C-alpha positions as CSV (number, residue, x, y, z in Angstrom):
1,M,40.1,-8.0,-95.6
2,P,38.6,-11.2,-97.0
3,N,40.8,-14.2,-97.3
4,I,40.5,-16.7,-100.2
5,S,41.9,-20.2,-99.8
6,I,42.6,-22.9,-102.4
7,D,43.0,-26.5,-101.7
8,M,46.2,-27.8,-103.3
9,P,47.2,-31.4,-103.2
10,N,50.7,-32.0,-101.8
11,D,51.8,-33.8,-104.9
12,L,51.1,-30.7,-107.0
13,L,53.2,-28.5,-104.7
14,V,56.0,-31.1,-105.0
15,A,55.6,-31.1,-108.8
16,L,55.7,-27.3,-108.9
17,R,58.7,-27.2,-106.5
18,E,57.0,-24.4,-104.6
19,Q,56.4,-23.6,-101.0
20,P,52.8,-22.6,-100.2
21,A,53.7,-19.0,-99.5
22,E,55.6,-18.7,-102.8
23,L,52.7,-20.3,-104.7
24,S,50.3,-18.0,-103.1
25,Q,52.3,-14.9,-104.1
26,E,52.7,-16.2,-107.7
27,M,49.0,-16.9,-107.9
28,G,48.2,-13.4,-106.7
29,L,50.5,-12.0,-109.4
30,I,49.0,-14.1,-112.1
31,T,45.5,-13.1,-111.0
32,A,46.4,-9.4,-111.0
33,I,47.9,-9.7,-114.5
34,H,44.8,-11.4,-115.7
35,Y,42.5,-8.8,-114.4
36,L,44.7,-6.0,-115.7
37,Q,44.7,-7.5,-119.2
38,E,40.9,-7.9,-119.0
39,R,40.7,-4.2,-118.0
40,R,38.8,-5.1,-114.9
41,L,41.5,-3.5,-112.7
42,S,43.7,-0.5,-113.2
43,L,47.4,-0.7,-113.0
44,G,47.4,0.5,-109.4
45,Q,44.6,-1.9,-108.4
46,A,46.3,-4.8,-110.0
47,A,49.6,-4.0,-108.2
48,R,47.7,-3.9,-104.9
49,L,46.1,-7.3,-105.7
50,A,49.6,-8.7,-106.4
51,G,50.8,-7.3,-103.1
52,M,53.3,-5.0,-104.8
53,N,54.0,-1.4,-105.3
54,R,53.4,0.0,-108.8
55,L,57.0,0.1,-109.8
56,D,57.6,-3.5,-108.8
57,F,54.4,-4.6,-110.6
58,L,55.6,-2.8,-113.7
59,D,58.9,-4.7,-113.4
60,A,57.1,-8.0,-113.1
61,L,55.1,-7.2,-116.2
62,A,58.3,-6.2,-118.1
63,T,60.0,-9.4,-117.0
64,R,57.1,-11.4,-118.5
65,R,57.0,-9.2,-121.6
66,I,53.5,-8.1,-120.8
67,P,52.6,-4.6,-121.9
68,A,51.6,-2.4,-119.0
69,F,49.5,-0.1,-121.3
70,D,47.3,-1.1,-124.2
71,L,47.4,1.9,-126.5
72,S,46.4,2.0,-130.2
73,A,49.0,3.3,-132.6
74,E,47.2,6.6,-132.8
75,D,47.0,6.9,-129.0
76,A,50.7,6.1,-128.7
77,A,51.6,8.7,-131.3
78,A,49.5,11.3,-129.5
79,E,51.2,10.4,-126.2
80,I,54.7,10.7,-127.8
81,A,53.8,14.0,-129.4
82,T,52.5,15.4,-126.1
83,A,55.7,14.2,-124.3
84,Q,57.9,15.8,-126.9
85,R,56.0,19.1,-126.7
86,T,56.3,19.2,-122.9
87,A,60.0,18.3,-123.0
88,A,60.9,21.1,-125.4
């Protein structure tokens, strides 16, 4: 697996009050969210990039109030109608 490194000045780590491992994890999550929102990665792929399983990634999105799915009002209504038909 390729490894990507970023040079980070020590004073910025101090200003962020982050350890390198924590910052790396946060940057991976932010990158995954970005690519999900740009529709360049699926939910599962973004979760993998963030180093999380799908449920934990969904929780991270919810914590940040980022929608996991981008549906139009019509698509959402259709999904709800389908769910109601299958539940009945």
